[in-house]
All heavy atoms as an XYZ file, in Angstrom:
669
protein
N      13.345    156.861    -64.062
C      12.204    157.450    -64.525
C      11.978    158.915    -64.151
O      12.413    159.199    -63.149
C      10.934    156.576    -64.123
C      10.777    155.266    -64.619
S       9.136    154.659    -64.347
C       8.833    153.898    -65.736
N      11.514    159.563    -65.083
C      11.450    161.117    -64.732
C       9.864    161.302    -64.990
O       9.253    160.875    -65.867
C      12.071    161.744    -65.815
C      12.041    163.297    -65.649
C      12.858    163.996    -66.770
N      12.004    164.111    -67.950
C      12.563    164.286    -69.107
N      13.900    164.395    -69.384
N      11.852    164.354    -70.184
N       9.329    162.036    -63.949
C       7.921    162.416    -63.978
C       7.772    163.867    -64.357
O       8.491    164.705    -63.838
C       7.260    162.211    -62.609
C       7.248    160.832    -62.239
C       5.724    162.793    -62.643
C       6.730    160.431    -60.896
N       6.945    164.190    -65.402
C       6.921    165.435    -65.935
C       5.492    166.026    -65.873
O       4.483    165.260    -66.220
C       7.319    165.395    -67.408
C       7.247    166.709    -68.108
C       7.558    166.602    -69.687
O       8.670    165.856    -69.963
O       6.818    166.957    -70.382
N       5.443    167.164    -65.252
C       4.114    167.730    -65.243
C       4.051    168.900    -66.135
O       4.835    169.677    -66.163
C       3.734    168.238    -63.758
C       3.553    167.197    -62.772
C       3.138    167.848    -61.341
C       2.881    166.723    -60.334
N       2.494    167.316    -59.077
N       2.858    169.028    -66.796
C       2.657    170.126    -67.741
C       1.603    171.034    -67.131
O       0.622    170.498    -66.612
C       2.202    169.573    -69.086
C       3.191    168.886    -69.840
C       2.675    168.544    -71.236
N       3.791    167.792    -71.947
C       3.585    167.423    -73.115
N       2.603    167.666    -73.736
N       4.658    166.707    -73.760
N       1.773    172.290    -67.380
C       0.701    173.271    -66.851
C      -0.547    173.071    -67.869
O      -0.411    172.727    -68.870
C       1.179    174.694    -67.013
C       2.260    175.015    -66.006
C       2.688    176.438    -66.032
O       1.807    177.359    -66.293
O       3.815    176.741    -65.772
N      -1.713    173.353    -67.213
C      -2.939    173.250    -68.052
C      -3.319    171.833    -68.438
O      -3.997    171.667    -69.318
C      -2.954    174.211    -69.137
C      -2.601    175.674    -68.786
S      -3.862    176.471    -67.855
C      -5.073    176.700    -69.211
N      -2.623    170.786    -67.842
C      -2.906    169.562    -68.291
C      -3.457    168.677    -67.103
O      -2.998    168.996    -65.905
C      -1.741    168.855    -68.934
N      -4.321    167.760    -67.238
C      -4.883    167.085    -66.158
C      -4.214    165.714    -65.871
O      -4.442    165.184    -64.851
C      -6.346    166.774    -66.365
O      -6.394    166.078    -67.616
N      -3.238    165.399    -66.787
C      -2.519    164.099    -66.403
C      -1.035    164.263    -66.377
O      -0.523    165.334    -66.851
C      -2.883    163.006    -67.485
C      -2.680    163.416    -68.944
C      -3.101    162.356    -69.826
C      -3.207    162.880    -71.199
N      -3.496    161.766    -72.103
N      -0.401    163.391    -65.673
C       1.020    163.483    -65.353
C       1.661    162.391    -66.369
O       1.256    161.304    -66.439
C       1.277    163.076    -63.992
C       2.800    163.014    -63.693
C       0.735    163.979    -63.057
N       2.665    162.881    -67.053
C       3.339    161.991    -68.062
C       4.536    161.373    -67.369
O       5.280    162.085    -66.684
C       3.801    162.858    -69.264
C       2.779    163.597    -70.078
C       3.354    164.504    -71.125
C       1.906    162.588    -70.656
N       4.778    160.141    -67.618
C       5.910    159.399    -67.175
C       6.897    159.051    -68.284
O       6.307    158.291    -69.191
C       5.537    158.168    -66.339
C       6.717    157.399    -65.829
C       4.591    158.570    -65.169
N       8.062    159.427    -68.226
C       9.012    159.155    -69.280
C      10.178    158.296    -68.722
O      10.695    158.676    -67.748
C       9.477    160.369    -70.030
C       8.438    161.098    -70.715
C       9.113    162.385    -71.493
C       8.023    163.057    -72.310
N       8.608    164.141    -73.080
N      10.600    157.279    -69.541
C      11.698    156.463    -69.022
C      12.957    157.131    -69.620
O      13.074    157.528    -70.793
C      11.520    155.101    -69.581
N      14.003    157.106    -68.913
C      15.373    157.629    -69.288
C      16.085    156.430    -69.861
O      15.842    155.298    -69.651
C      16.100    158.108    -68.199
C      15.766    159.650    -67.806
C      16.692    160.099    -66.712
C      16.494    161.499    -66.351
N      17.369    162.049    -65.365
N      17.038    156.731    -70.833
C      17.875    155.747    -71.347
C      17.506    155.307    -72.678
O      16.577    155.700    -73.256
N      18.253    154.385    -73.235
C      18.081    153.919    -74.678
C      17.188    152.693    -74.716
O      16.860    152.257    -75.758
C      19.431    153.602    -75.285
C      20.194    154.842    -75.477
C      21.433    154.581    -76.306
C      22.282    155.708    -76.492
N      23.422    155.431    -77.237
N      16.830    152.169    -73.633
C      16.095    150.982    -73.635
C      14.686    151.029    -74.349
O      14.197    150.146    -75.066
C      15.865    150.364    -72.130
N      14.067    152.088    -74.135
C      12.704    152.419    -74.694
C      12.664    153.332    -75.874
O      11.605    153.769    -76.133
N      13.903    153.585    -76.457
C      13.958    154.617    -77.456
C      13.286    154.145    -78.603
O      13.416    152.942    -79.078
C      15.424    154.931    -77.646
N      12.564    154.914    -79.419
C      11.994    154.631    -80.639
C      12.889    154.431    -81.796
O      12.620    153.585    -82.704
C      10.879    155.624    -81.050
C       9.592    155.794    -80.135
C       8.705    156.694    -80.751
C       7.449    156.767    -79.877
N       6.417    157.832    -80.273
N      13.932    155.115    -81.803
C      14.791    155.054    -82.946
C      15.899    154.124    -82.831
O      16.917    154.099    -83.498
N      15.809    153.191    -81.823
C      16.887    152.107    -81.646
C      16.944    151.185    -82.891
O      15.970    150.996    -83.473
C      16.662    151.441    -80.389
O      15.515    150.633    -80.428
N      18.227    150.737    -83.095
C      18.308    149.823    -84.291
C      17.800    148.476    -83.891
O      17.864    148.109    -82.733
C      19.758    149.904    -84.801
C      20.088    151.224    -85.307
C      21.501    151.074    -85.927
C      21.858    152.531    -86.483
N      22.986    152.566    -87.190
N      17.440    147.762    -84.800
C      16.920    146.387    -84.491
C      15.440    146.462    -84.584
O      14.839    147.496    -84.704
N      14.836    145.271    -84.543
C      13.300    145.234    -84.744
C      13.066    145.236    -86.193
O      13.823    145.269    -87.099
N      11.714    145.267    -86.490
C      11.289    145.276    -87.884
C      11.116    146.721    -88.381
O      10.919    147.639    -87.637
C       9.886    144.537    -87.998
O       8.947    145.243    -87.226
N      11.278    146.764    -89.725
C      11.057    148.117    -90.373
C       9.631    148.528    -90.279
O       9.224    149.667    -90.384
N       8.834    147.527    -90.329
C       7.303    147.817    -90.302
C       6.826    148.626    -89.038
O       6.002    149.421    -89.150
N       7.464    148.284    -88.037
C       7.027    149.028    -86.743
C       7.449    150.423    -86.866
O       6.709    151.377    -86.386
C       7.630    148.342    -85.589
N       8.656    150.754    -87.393
C       9.155    152.072    -87.561
C       8.170    152.796    -88.522
O       7.661    153.957    -88.249
C      10.548    152.090    -88.016
C      11.177    153.436    -87.863
O      10.646    154.377    -87.245
N      12.379    153.643    -88.538
N       7.624    152.195    -89.541
C       6.812    152.778    -90.540
C       5.538    153.076    -89.862
O       4.830    154.139    -90.086
C       6.537    151.887    -91.769
C       5.788    152.513    -92.890
C       6.523    153.540    -93.666
O       7.693    153.612    -93.621
O       5.746    154.269    -94.154
N       5.029    152.250    -89.060
C       3.823    152.339    -88.286
C       3.841    153.443    -87.350
O       2.952    154.354    -87.187
C       3.409    151.054    -87.513
O       2.340    151.291    -86.676
N       5.069    153.788    -86.642
C       5.216    154.742    -85.724
C       5.135    156.195    -86.504
O       4.640    157.166    -86.125
C       6.611    154.726    -85.038
C       6.477    153.672    -84.000
O       5.432    153.396    -83.472
N       7.684    153.228    -83.544
N       5.722    156.098    -87.739
C       5.720    157.362    -88.568
C       4.334    157.738    -88.881
O       3.920    158.941    -88.855
C       6.626    157.135    -89.864
C       6.873    158.494    -90.576
C       7.688    158.367    -91.747
N       6.727    158.089    -92.868
C       7.086    157.498    -94.010
N       8.397    157.070    -94.079
N       6.286    157.457    -94.990
N       3.497    156.705    -89.254
C       2.114    157.124    -89.735
C       1.327    157.511    -88.495
O       0.549    158.364    -88.586
C       1.446    155.918    -90.457
C       1.999    155.733    -91.746
C       2.744    154.639    -92.283
C       1.674    156.572    -92.789
N       2.880    154.853    -93.663
C       2.247    156.017    -93.955
C       0.860    157.743    -93.025
C       2.092    156.632    -95.170
C       0.899    158.333    -94.227
C       1.424    157.803    -95.342
N       1.665    157.024    -87.385
C       0.976    157.306    -86.174
C       1.346    158.754    -85.640
O       0.496    159.513    -85.386
C       1.317    156.442    -84.900
O       0.959    155.006    -85.294
C       0.618    156.807    -83.678
N       2.629    159.086    -85.788
C       3.019    160.466    -85.503
C       2.441    161.464    -86.512
O       2.030    162.546    -86.053
C       4.583    160.610    -85.522
C       5.177    159.805    -84.381
O       4.550    159.605    -83.366
N       6.449    159.509    -84.505
N       2.374    161.147    -87.748
C       1.806    161.982    -88.798
C       0.368    162.230    -88.518
O      -0.174    163.293    -88.592
C       1.980    161.430    -90.202
O       3.339    161.231    -90.475
C       1.431    162.345    -91.305
N      -0.373    161.117    -88.361
C      -1.885    161.248    -88.003
C      -2.141    162.109    -86.681
O      -3.041    162.841    -86.739
C      -2.494    159.858    -87.900
O      -2.109    159.224    -86.682
N      -1.215    161.957    -85.683
C      -1.491    162.714    -84.522
C      -1.193    164.222    -84.805
O      -1.953    165.072    -84.370
C      -0.572    162.324    -83.385
C      -0.665    163.062    -82.157
C       0.295    162.532    -81.071
C       0.286    163.213    -79.738
N      -0.212    164.572    -79.794
N      -0.148    164.523    -85.634
C       0.157    165.863    -85.969
C      -0.991    166.527    -86.762
O      -1.342    167.672    -86.542
C       1.425    165.853    -86.857
S       1.989    167.597    -87.401
N      -1.529    165.795    -87.728
C      -2.625    166.274    -88.466
C      -3.894    166.555    -87.592
O      -4.574    167.432    -87.751
C      -2.972    165.266    -89.597
C      -4.291    165.526    -90.220
C      -1.893    165.340    -90.641
N      -4.113    165.560    -86.747
C      -5.218    165.769    -85.815
C      -5.068    166.963    -84.903
O      -5.991    167.869    -84.679
C      -5.440    164.570    -84.866
C      -6.457    164.585    -83.879
C      -6.588    163.318    -82.946
C      -7.722    163.519    -81.951
N      -7.541    162.439    -81.005
N      -3.909    167.129    -84.359
C      -3.521    168.323    -83.613
C      -3.683    169.688    -84.293
O      -4.382    170.700    -83.911
C      -2.125    168.255    -82.956
C      -2.079    167.122    -81.794
O      -3.052    166.664    -81.364
O      -0.938    166.766    -81.431
N      -3.180    169.634    -85.473
C      -3.265    170.768    -86.387
C      -4.725    171.294    -86.678
O      -5.099    172.403    -86.692
C      -2.460    170.684    -87.679
C      -2.421    172.005    -88.421
C      -1.542    172.959    -88.278
C      -3.324    172.325    -89.357
N      -1.876    174.009    -89.158
C      -3.066    173.577    -89.974
C      -4.430    171.761    -90.047
C      -3.691    174.259    -90.991
C      -5.086    172.294    -91.052
C      -4.687    173.554    -91.468
N      -5.458    170.140    -87.015
C      -6.853    170.472    -87.497
C      -7.654    170.874    -86.227
O      -8.470    171.763    -86.379
C      -7.522    169.244    -88.039
O      -7.468    168.184    -87.169
N      -7.380    170.344    -85.092
C      -8.084    170.796    -83.902
C      -7.786    172.171    -83.589
O      -8.670    173.055    -83.246
C      -7.775    169.891    -82.670
O      -8.116    168.549    -83.003
C      -8.461    170.343    -81.373
N      -6.576    172.575    -83.713
C      -6.165    173.951    -83.513
C      -6.737    175.061    -84.545
O      -7.221    175.973    -84.060
C      -4.502    173.996    -83.590
C      -3.979    175.530    -83.510
C      -3.710    176.112    -82.349
C      -3.802    176.351    -84.490
N      -3.248    177.383    -82.630
C      -3.304    177.509    -83.987
C      -3.817    176.242    -85.933
C      -2.859    178.573    -84.744
C      -3.364    177.239    -86.670
C      -2.913    178.480    -86.038
N      -6.788    174.502    -85.782
C      -7.302    175.381    -86.833
C      -8.922    175.578    -86.674
O      -9.302    176.692    -86.790
C      -7.056    174.736    -88.088
N      -9.525    174.585    -86.162
C     -11.002    174.685    -85.953
C     -11.226    175.536    -84.844
O     -12.278    176.322    -84.815
C     -11.650    173.199    -85.762
C     -11.539    172.307    -87.055
C     -13.108    173.408    -85.257
C     -12.361    172.847    -88.181
N     -10.531    175.491    -83.682
C     -10.806    176.360    -82.585
C     -10.486    177.823    -83.033
O     -11.225    178.564    -82.610
C      -9.751    175.916    -81.434
C     -10.080    174.729    -80.775
C      -9.119    174.370    -79.543
C      -9.493    173.222    -78.842
N      -8.517    172.995    -77.751
N      -9.509    178.042    -83.814
C      -9.212    179.438    -84.246
C     -10.252    179.951    -85.139
O     -10.682    181.061    -85.093
C      -7.898    179.621    -85.067
C      -6.620    179.258    -84.112
C      -6.535    180.178    -82.914
C      -5.357    179.827    -82.073
N      -5.360    180.513    -80.823
N     -10.892    179.060    -86.059
C     -11.862    179.424    -87.001
C     -13.211    179.745    -86.155
O     -13.921    180.611    -86.555
C     -12.120    178.251    -87.946
N     -13.490    179.023    -85.141
C     -14.521    179.313    -84.249
C     -14.482    180.685    -83.690
O     -15.411    181.491    -83.643
C     -14.770    178.263    -83.216
C     -15.312    176.987    -83.579
C     -15.489    176.044    -82.445
C     -16.033    174.708    -82.808
N     -16.165    173.868    -81.667
N     -13.302    181.036    -83.298
C     -13.192    182.440    -82.474
C     -13.220    183.459    -83.614
O     -13.990    184.581    -83.359
C     -11.770    182.512    -81.841
C     -11.484    183.862    -81.422
C     -11.712    181.494    -80.663
N     -12.665    183.281    -84.687
C     -12.723    184.331    -85.796
C     -14.243    184.441    -86.332
O     -14.727    185.621    -86.389
C     -11.878    183.907    -87.002
C     -12.143    184.783    -88.235
C     -10.360    184.059    -86.629
N     -14.833    183.332    -86.384
C     -16.354    183.383    -86.804
C     -17.189    184.109    -85.690
O     -18.039    184.966    -86.076
C     -16.825    182.027    -87.044
O     -16.028    181.428    -88.083
C     -18.221    182.049    -87.569
N     -16.928    183.862    -84.463
C     -17.616    184.315    -83.495
C     -17.538    185.919    -83.282
O     -18.558    186.547    -83.131
C     -17.196    183.703    -82.106
C     -17.914    184.224    -80.870
N     -19.134    183.803    -80.506
C     -17.636    185.208    -79.896
C     -19.680    184.402    -79.369
N     -18.663    185.248    -79.075
N     -16.393    186.437    -83.472
C     -16.191    187.814    -83.224
C     -16.095    188.526    -84.620
O     -16.177    189.794    -84.704
C     -14.806    188.024    -82.532
C     -14.781    187.702    -81.121
C     -14.006    186.682    -80.821
C     -15.485    188.467    -80.293
C     -14.037    186.325    -79.415
C     -15.471    188.040    -78.846
C     -14.796    187.030    -78.495
O     -14.829    186.643    -77.166
N     -16.213    187.913    -85.694
C     -16.079    188.640    -87.089
C     -17.337    188.644    -87.848
O     -17.542    189.361    -88.801
N     -18.418    187.906    -87.464
C     -19.576    187.744    -88.230
C     -20.432    188.928    -88.331
O     -20.677    189.433    -89.344
C     -20.505    186.614    -87.784
C     -21.785    186.335    -88.542
C     -21.512    185.797    -89.836
C     -22.894    186.761    -88.101
C     -22.694    185.612    -90.561
C     -24.085    186.576    -88.831
C     -23.977    186.026    -90.157
N     -20.786    189.552    -87.061
C     -21.535    190.729    -87.032
C     -20.779    191.944    -87.744
O     -21.421    192.643    -88.658
C     -21.971    191.097    -85.615
C     -22.799    189.962    -85.010
C     -22.629    192.441    -85.568
C     -24.136    189.747    -85.768
N     -19.601    192.199    -87.462
C     -18.806    193.330    -88.112
C     -18.898    193.080    -89.729
O     -18.989    193.993    -90.504
C     -17.479    193.257    -87.660
C     -17.485    192.687    -86.254
C     -18.589    191.656    -86.383
N     -18.780    191.790    -90.229
C     -18.814    191.554    -91.650
C     -20.104    191.903    -92.199
O     -20.309    192.525    -93.199
C     -18.488    190.154    -91.829
C     -18.578    189.551    -93.220
C     -17.440    190.205    -94.108
C     -18.528    188.043    -93.336
N     -21.251    191.568    -91.483
C     -22.594    191.963    -91.940
C     -22.759    193.486    -91.953
O     -23.331    193.993    -92.923
C     -23.619    191.313    -91.006
C     -25.054    191.815    -91.269
C     -23.663    189.805    -91.100
N     -22.266    194.146    -91.055
C     -22.318    195.615    -91.056
C     -21.555    196.182    -92.223
O     -22.030    197.120    -92.831
C     -21.828    196.232    -89.682
C     -22.711    195.777    -88.504
C     -21.658    197.740    -89.759
C     -22.368    196.159    -87.221
N     -20.335    195.616    -92.457
C     -19.580    196.231    -93.496
C     -20.222    195.999    -94.952
O     -20.360    196.757    -95.850
C     -18.168    195.610    -93.555
C     -17.413    195.908    -94.845
C     -17.427    196.179    -92.377
N     -20.693    194.745    -95.071
C     -21.428    194.445    -96.391
C     -22.698    195.336    -96.481
O     -23.106    195.783    -97.587
C     -21.721    192.955    -96.326
C     -20.497    192.044    -96.534
C     -22.863    192.557    -97.513
C     -20.782    190.639    -96.405
N     -23.423    195.555    -95.356
C     -24.562    196.430    -95.314
C     -24.402    197.817    -95.728
O     -25.008    198.517    -96.380
N     -23.267    198.388    -95.283
C     -22.798    199.822    -95.497
C     -22.301    199.860    -96.951
O     -22.448    200.972    -97.525
C     -21.700    200.201    -94.526
C     -22.187    200.325    -93.061
S     -20.975    200.979    -92.012
C     -21.024    202.695    -92.578
N     -21.911    198.881    -97.647
C     -21.398    198.928    -98.994
C     -22.483    198.686   -100.031
O     -22.255    198.490   -101.292
C     -20.249    198.003    -99.231
C     -19.018    198.447    -98.459
O     -18.804    199.735    -98.224
N     -18.208    197.576    -98.094
N     -23.699    198.492    -99.561
C     -24.801    198.035   -100.476
C     -25.472    199.416   -100.997
O     -25.419    200.371   -100.378
C     -25.750    197.098    -99.814
O     -26.430    197.749    -98.718
N     -26.362    199.176   -101.941
C     -27.186    200.270   -102.553
C     -28.521    200.108   -102.008
O     -29.100    199.001   -102.066
C     -27.024    200.357   -103.947
C     -25.767    200.714   -104.575
C     -25.321    202.201   -104.166
O     -26.239    203.086   -104.087
O     -24.255    202.531   -104.125
N     -29.275    201.065   -101.627
C     -28.890    202.480   -101.306
C     -28.056    202.471   -100.066
O     -28.281    201.593    -99.088
C     -30.171    203.240   -101.045
C     -31.165    202.129   -100.621
C     -30.711    200.820   -101.275
N     -27.172    203.484    -99.865
C     -26.318    203.547    -98.703
C     -27.003    203.890    -97.412
O     -27.432    204.987    -97.329
C     -25.199    204.479    -99.021
C     -24.242    204.207   -100.144
C     -22.967    203.936    -99.615
C     -22.078    203.503   -100.880
N     -21.296    202.475   -100.756
N     -27.197    202.953    -96.549
C     -27.877    203.351    -95.271
C     -26.912    203.968    -94.238
O     -25.581    203.686    -94.388
C     -28.328    201.912    -94.751
C     -27.394    200.901    -95.213
C     -26.838    201.587    -96.629
N     -27.336    204.592    -93.299
C     -26.533    205.196    -92.258
C     -26.372    204.125    -91.162
O     -27.012    202.996    -91.263
C     -27.306    206.412    -91.540
O     -28.391    205.880    -90.871
N     -25.361    204.329    -90.403
C     -24.988    203.286    -89.343
C     -26.179    203.119    -88.428
O     -26.415    201.988    -88.000
C     -23.749    203.602    -88.650
C     -23.208    202.462    -87.846
C     -23.928    204.806    -87.720
C     -22.452    201.488    -88.574
N     -26.948    204.106    -88.070
C     -28.104    204.045    -87.251
C     -29.199    203.059    -87.928
O     -29.779    202.157    -87.282
C     -28.700    205.361    -87.032
C     -29.984    205.316    -86.207
C     -29.974    205.005    -84.731
C     -31.316    205.416    -86.731
C     -31.043    204.917    -84.102
C     -32.450    205.350    -85.970
C     -32.326    204.997    -84.707
O     -33.481    204.900    -83.889
N     -29.406    203.165    -89.219
C     -30.347    202.316    -89.940
C     -30.012    200.905    -89.964
O     -30.784    199.955    -89.845
C     -30.595    202.909    -91.284
C     -31.328    204.204    -91.506
C     -31.365    204.693    -92.840
O     -30.380    204.438    -93.643
N     -32.489    205.487    -93.194
N     -28.531    200.718    -89.942
C     -28.104    199.265    -89.954
C     -28.268    198.623    -88.661
O     -28.622    197.331    -88.500
C     -26.724    199.211    -90.456
C     -26.387    199.255    -91.849
C     -24.764    199.391    -92.080
C     -26.901    198.141    -92.611
N     -28.108    199.370    -87.553
C     -28.164    198.888    -86.164
C     -29.538    198.876    -85.515
O     -29.697    198.187    -84.572
C     -27.039    199.630    -85.300
C     -25.735    199.479    -85.768
C     -24.759    200.274    -84.871
C     -25.209    198.092    -85.780
N     -30.401    199.685    -86.081
C     -31.755    199.689    -85.546
C     -32.545    198.412    -85.878
O     -32.508    197.795    -87.003
C     -32.448    200.892    -85.845
O     -32.849    200.824    -87.255
N     -33.335    197.861    -84.987
C     -34.025    196.659    -85.096
C     -35.316    196.788    -86.134
O     -35.895    195.900    -86.562
C     -34.561    196.270    -83.800
C     -34.573    197.437    -82.962
C     -33.462    198.342    -83.478
N     -35.585    198.003    -86.331
C     -36.883    198.294    -87.206
C     -36.592    198.437    -88.561
O     -35.634    198.901    -89.196
C     -37.543    199.580    -86.697
C     -38.869    199.836    -87.605
C     -38.078    199.369    -85.302
């Protein structure tokens, strides 16, 4: 057995060496292999969507105010930057 530690992770992963626990071994039912494929696909989709949502939150957080300023500067009548940023 090999113990693998990952940085920035709170748990330790334990992986078995050898072919005894290999997923791709021949034998067994084809349904289990199909189930593993769907499980892997759903995990991949979940990981990708989590990554995308985190990135979208950062972009929204840092991009919203500059977007409002740019839209305000392109409107009619053309205000100065001081008029856009002043609270009055």
